[in-house]
DRENTI-74122 format. One line per field, with one value per residue: residue in three letters; residue number from 1; x, y negated, z of N, C-alpha, C, O, CB in turn. Coordinates in nm, 2 decimals, decimal comma, always signed. Glycine has a CB too. Layout:
// residues N
aa <- c(ala	...);
i <- c(NUM	...);
n_east <- c(X	...);
n_north <- c(Y	...);
n_up <- c(Z	...);
ca_east <- c(X	...);
ca_north <- c(Y	...);
ca_up <- c(Z	...);
c_east <- c(X	...);
c_north <- c(Y	...);
c_up <- c(Z	...);
o_east <- c(X	...);
o_north <- c(Y	...);
o_up <- c(Z	...);
cb_east <- c(X	...);
cb_north <- c(Y	...);
cb_up <- c(Z	...);
END
This chain:
// residues 125
aa <- c(met	pro	ala	ser	val	val	leu	ala	arg	ile	leu	his	asn	met	leu	pro	thr	asp	pro	glu	leu	arg	gln	asp	trp	arg	leu	trp	gln	glu	leu	trp	val	arg	ala	leu	arg	asp	glu	thr	ala	gln	his	leu	ala	val	asp	leu	tyr	asp	gln	leu	his	thr	trp	ile	gly	gln	ala	ile	arg	arg	gly	ile	glu	ser	gly	glu	phe	thr	asp	cys	asp	val	glu	ala	thr	ser	thr	leu	leu	leu	ala	leu	ser	asp	gly	phe	gly	ile	arg	leu	met	leu	gly	asp	pro	arg	ile	asp	leu	pro	ala	ala	gln	ala	ala	ile	trp	arg	ala	val	ala	gly	thr	leu	gly	val	pro	glu	ala	phe	pro	glu	ile);
i <- c(1	2	3	4	5	6	7	8	9	10	11	12	13	14	15	16	17	18	19	20	21	22	23	24	25	26	27	28	29	30	31	32	33	34	35	36	37	38	39	40	41	42	43	44	45	46	47	48	49	50	51	52	53	54	55	56	57	58	59	60	61	62	63	64	65	66	67	68	69	70	71	72	73	74	75	76	77	78	79	80	81	82	83	84	85	86	87	88	89	90	91	92	93	94	95	96	97	98	99	100	101	102	103	104	105	106	107	108	109	110	111	112	113	114	115	116	117	118	119	120	121	122	123	124	125);
n_east <- c(+9,67	+9,88	+10,21	+10,30	+10,06	+9,98	+10,19	+10,15	+9,90	+9,96	+10,14	+9,96	+9,79	+9,96	+9,97	+9,80	+9,52	+9,24	+8,97	+8,98	+9,25	+9,38	+9,32	+9,46	+9,71	+9,73	+9,75	+9,98	+10,17	+10,15	+10,25	+10,52	+10,61	+10,58	+10,75	+11,00	+11,05	+10,99	+11,07	+10,92	+10,73	+10,90	+11,00	+10,77	+10,71	+10,94	+10,89	+10,65	+10,74	+10,91	+10,72	+10,58	+10,79	+10,84	+10,60	+10,60	+10,84	+10,77	+10,59	+10,76	+10,94	+10,76	+10,71	+10,96	+11,00	+10,80	+10,89	+10,82	+10,93	+11,26	+11,55	+11,66	+11,79	+11,61	+11,57	+11,69	+11,53	+11,27	+11,31	+11,36	+11,11	+10,95	+11,06	+11,01	+10,73	+10,67	+10,77	+10,63	+10,37	+10,36	+10,37	+10,13	+9,95	+9,98	+9,87	+10,02	+10,05	+10,21	+10,22	+10,02	+9,80	+9,82	+10,06	+10,24	+10,22	+10,31	+10,58	+10,69	+10,67	+10,82	+11,07	+11,15	+11,10	+11,29	+11,47	+11,31	+11,25	+11,02	+10,75	+10,74	+10,51	+10,26	+10,09	+9,75	+9,51);
n_north <- c(-8,00	-7,81	-7,91	-7,83	-7,82	-8,09	-8,21	-8,08	-8,18	-8,45	-8,42	-8,32	-8,53	-8,71	-8,64	-8,64	-8,53	-8,56	-8,75	-9,01	-9,02	-8,98	-9,23	-9,40	-9,31	-9,39	-9,67	-9,68	-9,59	-9,80	-10,00	-9,91	-9,95	-10,22	-10,31	-10,27	-10,50	-10,71	-10,89	-10,93	-10,73	-10,52	-10,54	-10,49	-10,22	-10,09	-10,14	-10,00	-9,74	-9,72	-9,72	-9,48	-9,30	-9,33	-9,23	-8,96	-8,89	-8,93	-8,72	-8,50	-8,54	-8,50	-8,23	-8,13	-8,21	-8,07	-7,82	-7,66	-7,71	-7,67	-7,85	-8,10	-8,31	-8,57	-8,80	-8,73	-8,51	-8,63	-8,81	-8,62	-8,49	-8,70	-8,76	-8,51	-8,51	-8,73	-8,65	-8,41	-8,51	-8,69	-8,50	-8,37	-8,57	-8,61	-8,39	-8,16	-7,85	-7,66	-7,68	-7,67	-7,79	-7,61	-7,47	-7,69	-7,78	-7,55	-7,53	-7,77	-7,73	-7,49	-7,59	-7,72	-7,55	-7,37	-7,56	-7,67	-7,45	-7,29	-7,07	-6,99	-7,02	-7,25	-7,43	-7,37	-7,62);
n_up <- c(+12,09	+11,88	+11,79	+11,54	+11,39	+11,41	+11,26	+11,02	+10,94	+10,91	+10,69	+10,50	+10,47	+10,35	+10,09	+9,77	+9,84	+9,84	+9,70	+9,81	+9,91	+9,67	+9,55	+9,72	+9,66	+9,39	+9,43	+9,58	+9,39	+9,21	+9,37	+9,39	+9,13	+9,10	+9,30	+9,19	+9,04	+9,19	+9,47	+9,71	+9,70	+9,71	+9,97	+10,11	+10,04	+10,14	+10,41	+10,45	+10,40	+10,62	+10,83	+10,77	+10,81	+11,08	+11,18	+11,10	+11,23	+11,50	+11,54	+11,50	+11,71	+11,93	+11,90	+11,95	+12,22	+12,34	+12,32	+12,11	+11,86	+11,73	+11,85	+11,65	+11,38	+11,38	+11,22	+10,97	+10,90	+10,89	+10,67	+10,47	+10,46	+10,38	+10,12	+9,99	+10,00	+9,84	+9,59	+9,53	+9,55	+9,33	+9,12	+9,17	+9,13	+8,86	+8,76	+8,71	+8,58	+8,70	+8,97	+9,26	+9,52	+9,75	+9,69	+9,69	+9,96	+10,09	+9,99	+10,09	+10,36	+10,40	+10,34	+10,57	+10,78	+10,89	+11,01	+11,20	+11,34	+11,32	+11,20	+10,84	+10,70	+10,60	+10,85	+10,97	+10,92);
ca_east <- c(+9,69	+10,02	+10,29	+10,30	+9,93	+9,98	+10,28	+10,09	+9,80	+10,03	+10,19	+9,84	+9,74	+10,06	+9,96	+9,67	+9,44	+9,10	+8,95	+9,03	+9,39	+9,42	+9,32	+9,57	+9,83	+9,74	+9,80	+10,12	+10,25	+10,16	+10,35	+10,66	+10,65	+10,60	+10,87	+11,12	+11,08	+10,94	+11,13	+10,82	+10,67	+11,00	+11,01	+10,65	+10,73	+11,03	+10,82	+10,55	+10,82	+10,95	+10,60	+10,56	+10,91	+10,81	+10,48	+10,66	+10,94	+10,70	+10,53	+10,87	+10,99	+10,66	+10,73	+11,09	+10,98	+10,71	+10,96	+10,76	+11,03	+11,40	+11,61	+11,71	+11,81	+11,47	+11,58	+11,71	+11,41	+11,17	+11,35	+11,34	+10,97	+10,90	+11,10	+10,93	+10,59	+10,66	+10,80	+10,52	+10,26	+10,36	+10,33	+9,99	+9,88	+9,99	+9,80	+10,12	+10,00	+10,31	+10,21	+9,89	+9,82	+9,87	+10,20	+10,32	+10,23	+10,40	+10,72	+10,74	+10,69	+10,94	+11,20	+11,19	+11,06	+11,41	+11,52	+11,22	+11,24	+10,88	+10,72	+10,75	+10,37	+10,20	+9,99	+9,61	+9,48);
ca_north <- c(-7,95	-7,78	-8,01	-7,79	-7,86	-8,23	-8,24	-8,03	-8,27	-8,56	-8,39	-8,30	-8,67	-8,78	-8,59	-8,67	-8,41	-8,58	-8,87	-9,13	-9,02	-9,00	-9,37	-9,45	-9,27	-9,48	-9,80	-9,66	-9,58	-9,93	-10,07	-9,87	-10,01	-10,37	-10,33	-10,27	-10,63	-10,82	-10,87	-10,92	-10,60	-10,43	-10,54	-10,42	-10,08	-10,04	-10,15	-9,89	-9,62	-9,72	-9,68	-9,34	-9,24	-9,33	-9,14	-8,82	-8,87	-8,91	-8,58	-8,41	-8,55	-8,44	-8,09	-8,10	-8,23	-7,96	-7,69	-7,59	-7,73	-7,67	-7,98	-8,13	-8,44	-8,61	-8,90	-8,66	-8,43	-8,72	-8,85	-8,51	-8,47	-8,81	-8,74	-8,40	-8,55	-8,82	-8,57	-8,32	-8,59	-8,73	-8,39	-8,34	-8,68	-8,59	-8,27	-8,07	-7,71	-7,57	-7,70	-7,71	-7,84	-7,51	-7,45	-7,80	-7,77	-7,43	-7,56	-7,87	-7,67	-7,40	-7,67	-7,77	-7,45	-7,33	-7,67	-7,69	-7,32	-7,24	-6,98	-7,06	-7,05	-7,38	-7,41	-7,39	-7,75);
ca_up <- c(+11,96	+11,86	+11,71	+11,40	+11,33	+11,39	+11,15	+10,89	+10,91	+10,85	+10,55	+10,42	+10,44	+10,27	+9,95	+9,71	+9,87	+9,82	+9,62	+9,88	+9,91	+9,53	+9,52	+9,79	+9,58	+9,27	+9,48	+9,62	+9,27	+9,15	+9,45	+9,35	+9,00	+9,12	+9,38	+9,11	+8,98	+9,28	+9,60	+9,82	+9,70	+9,75	+10,12	+10,16	+10,02	+10,24	+10,54	+10,46	+10,42	+10,76	+10,91	+10,75	+10,87	+11,22	+11,20	+11,09	+11,34	+11,63	+11,54	+11,52	+11,85	+12,01	+11,89	+12,02	+12,36	+12,40	+12,30	+11,99	+11,76	+11,77	+11,85	+11,51	+11,34	+11,35	+11,11	+10,84	+10,87	+10,85	+10,54	+10,37	+10,44	+10,29	+9,98	+9,93	+9,98	+9,72	+9,47	+9,51	+9,53	+9,20	+9,04	+9,19	+9,07	+8,72	+8,73	+8,66	+8,60	+8,77	+9,11	+9,31	+9,66	+9,85	+9,66	+9,74	+10,10	+10,13	+9,96	+10,18	+10,50	+10,39	+10,34	+10,71	+10,88	+10,96	+11,09	+11,31	+11,42	+11,31	+11,08	+10,71	+10,65	+10,63	+10,95	+10,94	+10,97);
c_east <- c(+9,84	+10,08	+10,29	+10,17	+9,93	+10,07	+10,22	+9,98	+9,86	+10,07	+10,07	+9,79	+9,84	+10,06	+9,82	+9,57	+9,29	+9,09	+9,00	+9,18	+9,45	+9,42	+9,43	+9,70	+9,84	+9,80	+9,94	+10,21	+10,26	+10,25	+10,49	+10,70	+10,67	+10,72	+11,00	+11,15	+11,04	+10,99	+11,03	+10,76	+10,77	+11,01	+10,88	+10,66	+10,82	+10,97	+10,72	+10,63	+10,87	+10,84	+10,58	+10,67	+10,89	+10,70	+10,53	+10,75	+10,88	+10,64	+10,64	+10,92	+10,89	+10,68	+10,86	+11,07	+10,89	+10,78	+10,91	+10,86	+11,17	+11,46	+11,68	+11,74	+11,68	+11,47	+11,59	+11,59	+11,30	+11,19	+11,32	+11,19	+10,91	+10,93	+11,02	+10,79	+10,57	+10,67	+10,68	+10,39	+10,25	+10,31	+10,18	+9,90	+9,87	+9,92	+9,89	+10,07	+10,09	+10,30	+10,07	+9,91	+9,87	+10,02	+10,29	+10,33	+10,32	+10,55	+10,77	+10,76	+10,81	+11,07	+11,24	+11,16	+11,18	+11,47	+11,44	+11,20	+11,09	+10,86	+10,71	+10,61	+10,32	+10,09	+9,84	+9,58	+9,33);
c_north <- c(-7,92	-7,88	-7,96	-7,83	-8,01	-8,27	-8,19	-8,12	-8,40	-8,54	-8,37	-8,44	-8,75	-8,74	-8,63	-8,56	-8,43	-8,71	-9,00	-9,14	-9,03	-9,15	-9,44	-9,43	-9,36	-9,62	-9,79	-9,66	-9,72	-10,02	-10,04	-9,94	-10,16	-10,40	-10,33	-10,41	-10,74	-10,79	-10,86	-10,79	-10,49	-10,42	-10,47	-10,27	-10,02	-10,04	-10,03	-9,76	-9,61	-9,67	-9,53	-9,25	-9,23	-9,24	-9,00	-8,80	-8,85	-8,77	-8,48	-8,42	-8,49	-8,29	-8,04	-8,10	-8,12	-7,83	-7,61	-7,60	-7,72	-7,81	-7,99	-8,27	-8,50	-8,71	-8,83	-8,58	-8,51	-8,77	-8,74	-8,49	-8,58	-8,79	-8,62	-8,44	-8,64	-8,74	-8,48	-8,40	-8,65	-8,62	-8,36	-8,45	-8,67	-8,47	-8,16	-7,93	-7,62	-7,58	-7,73	-7,75	-7,73	-7,48	-7,57	-7,80	-7,66	-7,47	-7,67	-7,81	-7,58	-7,47	-7,71	-7,66	-7,40	-7,43	-7,68	-7,56	-7,27	-7,15	-7,06	-7,08	-7,18	-7,36	-7,44	-7,53	-7,75);
c_up <- c(+11,94	+11,77	+11,57	+11,33	+11,31	+11,27	+11,02	+10,85	+10,85	+10,71	+10,46	+10,38	+10,36	+10,12	+9,90	+9,72	+9,86	+9,74	+9,68	+9,88	+9,77	+9,50	+9,60	+9,71	+9,46	+9,32	+9,52	+9,50	+9,20	+9,23	+9,41	+9,23	+9,02	+9,20	+9,31	+9,05	+9,07	+9,42	+9,72	+9,82	+9,74	+9,91	+10,18	+10,15	+10,12	+10,38	+10,56	+10,47	+10,57	+10,86	+10,90	+10,82	+11,02	+11,26	+11,20	+11,21	+11,48	+11,65	+11,57	+11,66	+11,95	+12,02	+11,96	+12,17	+12,42	+12,39	+12,19	+11,88	+11,81	+11,76	+11,71	+11,49	+11,29	+11,23	+10,98	+10,80	+10,82	+10,70	+10,44	+10,35	+10,36	+10,15	+9,92	+9,91	+9,86	+9,60	+9,44	+9,48	+9,39	+9,10	+9,05	+9,12	+8,91	+8,67	+8,67	+8,69	+8,68	+8,92	+9,15	+9,46	+9,76	+9,82	+9,71	+9,89	+10,15	+10,10	+10,06	+10,32	+10,50	+10,40	+10,48	+10,82	+10,96	+11,05	+11,21	+11,40	+11,43	+11,19	+10,95	+10,65	+10,70	+10,73	+10,90	+11,00	+10,97);
o_east <- c(+9,92	+10,02	+10,29	+10,18	+9,89	+10,03	+10,23	+9,96	+9,80	+10,05	+10,08	+9,75	+9,81	+10,13	+9,73	+9,55	+9,22	+9,19	+9,06	+9,24	+9,56	+9,51	+9,50	+9,79	+9,95	+9,88	+10,02	+10,32	+10,36	+10,32	+10,58	+10,81	+10,77	+10,79	+11,10	+11,27	+11,05	+10,96	+11,06	+10,74	+10,74	+11,02	+10,89	+10,63	+10,80	+10,99	+10,72	+10,58	+10,87	+10,86	+10,55	+10,64	+10,91	+10,71	+10,49	+10,75	+10,92	+10,65	+10,63	+10,95	+10,93	+10,68	+10,86	+11,11	+10,91	+10,73	+10,96	+10,87	+11,19	+11,41	+11,75	+11,71	+11,64	+11,39	+11,52	+11,56	+11,23	+11,10	+11,27	+11,15	+10,82	+10,85	+10,98	+10,73	+10,48	+10,59	+10,63	+10,30	+10,14	+10,23	+10,12	+9,80	+9,78	+9,90	+9,85	+10,04	+10,05	+10,36	+10,00	+10,02	+9,97	+10,10	+10,40	+10,44	+10,40	+10,63	+10,89	+10,86	+10,88	+11,16	+11,36	+11,20	+11,18	+11,51	+11,49	+11,15	+11,05	+10,94	+10,68	+10,60	+10,33	+10,00	+9,82	+9,61	+9,27);
o_north <- c(-8,01	-7,93	-8,05	-7,87	-8,06	-8,35	-8,26	-8,15	-8,45	-8,62	-8,42	-8,46	-8,86	-8,79	-8,66	-8,49	-8,33	-8,78	-9,08	-9,24	-9,09	-9,20	-9,53	-9,51	-9,40	-9,67	-9,88	-9,72	-9,76	-10,10	-10,13	-10,00	-10,22	-10,50	-10,38	-10,43	-10,86	-10,69	-10,78	-10,73	-10,39	-10,31	-10,40	-10,20	-9,92	-9,95	-9,97	-9,67	-9,50	-9,60	-9,46	-9,15	-9,12	-9,16	-8,92	-8,69	-8,77	-8,71	-8,38	-8,31	-8,43	-8,23	-7,94	-8,02	-8,09	-7,73	-7,50	-7,50	-7,75	-7,89	-7,90	-8,36	-8,48	-8,70	-8,86	-8,57	-8,47	-8,77	-8,77	-8,47	-8,55	-8,81	-8,63	-8,40	-8,63	-8,75	-8,48	-8,36	-8,65	-8,65	-8,32	-8,42	-8,70	-8,45	-8,08	-7,89	-7,51	-7,50	-7,81	-7,73	-7,75	-7,46	-7,54	-7,82	-7,68	-7,44	-7,66	-7,84	-7,58	-7,42	-7,73	-7,68	-7,39	-7,40	-7,71	-7,57	-7,21	-7,14	-7,18	-7,16	-7,22	-7,28	-7,52	-7,56	-7,86);
o_up <- c(+11,98	+11,68	+11,48	+11,21	+11,21	+11,19	+10,92	+10,73	+10,75	+10,62	+10,34	+10,26	+10,32	+10,04	+9,98	+9,63	+9,85	+9,72	+9,62	+9,86	+9,75	+9,43	+9,54	+9,71	+9,42	+9,25	+9,49	+9,50	+9,15	+9,18	+9,41	+9,22	+8,97	+9,18	+9,35	+9,01	+9,03	+9,48	+9,81	+9,93	+9,80	+9,97	+10,28	+10,24	+10,18	+10,46	+10,66	+10,55	+10,62	+10,95	+10,99	+10,88	+11,08	+11,36	+11,29	+11,27	+11,56	+11,75	+11,64	+11,73	+12,05	+12,12	+12,03	+12,25	+12,54	+12,45	+12,16	+11,80	+11,93	+11,68	+11,67	+11,58	+11,17	+11,14	+10,88	+10,69	+10,73	+10,62	+10,33	+10,24	+10,28	+10,06	+9,80	+9,81	+9,78	+9,50	+9,32	+9,40	+9,33	+9,01	+8,95	+9,06	+8,85	+8,55	+8,58	+8,80	+8,72	+8,99	+9,08	+9,51	+9,83	+9,91	+9,76	+9,94	+10,24	+10,19	+10,10	+10,38	+10,60	+10,46	+10,50	+10,93	+11,08	+11,16	+11,32	+11,51	+11,53	+11,10	+10,95	+10,55	+10,81	+10,71	+10,82	+11,12	+11,01);
cb_east <- c(+9,64	+10,03	+10,43	+10,31	+9,81	+10,04	+10,42	+10,03	+9,71	+10,15	+10,27	+9,73	+9,71	+10,20	+9,98	+9,68	+9,47	+9,02	+8,81	+8,97	+9,44	+9,33	+9,18	+9,58	+9,83	+9,60	+9,71	+10,14	+10,19	+10,02	+10,32	+10,66	+10,54	+10,47	+10,88	+11,11	+11,00	+10,78	+11,23	+10,71	+10,63	+11,14	+11,01	+10,53	+10,78	+11,16	+10,75	+10,47	+10,94	+11,00	+10,48	+10,56	+11,04	+10,77	+10,37	+10,73	+11,03	+10,59	+10,46	+10,98	+11,00	+10,52	+10,73	+11,20	+10,91	+10,58	+10,94	+10,63	+11,01	+11,49	+11,71	+11,62	+11,93	+11,41	+11,69	+11,84	+11,38	+11,16	+11,49	+11,41	+10,90	+10,95	+11,25	+10,94	+10,54	+10,78	+10,92	+10,49	+10,26	+10,50	+10,42	+9,95	+9,94	+10,14	+9,69	+10,26	+9,97	+10,45	+10,31	+9,78	+9,68	+9,79	+10,22	+10,25	+10,09	+10,36	+10,73	+10,63	+10,56	+10,93	+11,18	+11,12	+10,99	+11,52	+11,52	+11,08	+11,29	+10,78	+10,59	+10,83	+10,27	+10,14	+10,02	+9,52	+9,54);
cb_north <- c(-8,05	-7,64	-8,02	-7,63	-7,82	-8,30	-8,17	-7,89	-8,30	-8,60	-8,26	-8,23	-8,74	-8,76	-8,44	-8,72	-8,37	-8,59	-8,89	-9,14	-8,89	-8,92	-9,43	-9,39	-9,13	-9,50	-9,84	-9,53	-9,48	-10,00	-10,04	-9,71	-9,99	-10,42	-10,22	-10,17	-10,63	-10,83	-10,99	-11,03	-10,57	-10,47	-10,69	-10,47	-10,05	-10,13	-10,28	-9,89	-9,62	-9,86	-9,76	-9,31	-9,31	-9,48	-9,17	-8,80	-8,99	-9,02	-8,55	-8,44	-8,70	-8,48	-8,04	-8,19	-8,37	-7,96	-7,61	-7,65	-7,86	-7,57	-8,00	-8,07	-8,46	-8,68	-9,00	-8,58	-8,34	-8,84	-8,90	-8,38	-8,46	-8,95	-8,71	-8,28	-8,62	-8,92	-8,49	-8,22	-8,71	-8,79	-8,27	-8,33	-8,82	-8,58	-8,30	-8,09	-7,65	-7,60	-7,81	-7,60	-7,89	-7,38	-7,43	-7,94	-7,76	-7,31	-7,61	-7,99	-7,59	-7,32	-7,79	-7,89	-7,33	-7,29	-7,80	-7,73	-7,34	-7,36	-6,90	-6,98	-6,93	-7,46	-7,50	-7,28	-7,86);
cb_up <- c(+11,85	+11,80	+11,77	+11,40	+11,42	+11,52	+11,17	+10,92	+11,03	+10,94	+10,56	+10,50	+10,57	+10,32	+9,95	+9,57	+10,01	+9,96	+9,58	+10,02	+9,98	+9,43	+9,57	+9,93	+9,54	+9,21	+9,60	+9,70	+9,17	+9,15	+9,60	+9,33	+8,89	+9,19	+9,49	+8,99	+8,85	+9,28	+9,63	+9,80	+9,55	+9,70	+10,17	+10,08	+9,87	+10,24	+10,56	+10,33	+10,32	+10,80	+10,87	+10,60	+10,84	+11,27	+11,09	+10,96	+11,35	+11,64	+11,41	+11,42	+11,88	+11,97	+11,75	+11,97	+12,39	+12,32	+12,43	+11,95	+11,68	+11,67	+11,96	+11,40	+11,23	+11,47	+11,14	+10,86	+10,99	+10,94	+10,54	+10,43	+10,58	+10,34	+9,98	+10,03	+10,11	+9,73	+9,49	+9,62	+9,63	+9,16	+9,07	+9,34	+9,10	+8,68	+8,63	+8,73	+8,46	+8,73	+9,16	+9,29	+9,71	+9,83	+9,51	+9,69	+10,16	+10,05	+9,82	+10,19	+10,54	+10,27	+10,25	+10,74	+10,82	+10,86	+11,01	+11,26	+11,56	+11,30	+11,11	+10,62	+10,70	+10,50	+11,07	+11,01	+10,89);
END
């Protein structure tokens, strides 16, 4: 499977794209709020972000190693993708009429397409 498709699937699963992922997002948002006032929850949230960062980074490294992606700063690109997923995910959870899932996915992908050296269209998953 092409690295672009693997990364696109990861990004798809990091957004509230179906009822199960919407429930995961509700729990994630509750963890964020709790982490602001509870040190144990804060450590858990940071650990979960570290795991997500690793998941994305592995997909990017795979693409670089296969020659599909341009060599880039994997850490910075992973951090950007996490931040974009969080931001667009919140807007999707809120039902913001200015953004829908295809627009969110397109914007996230466009933000890194140049860095990865891939077309700007979100891959078919």
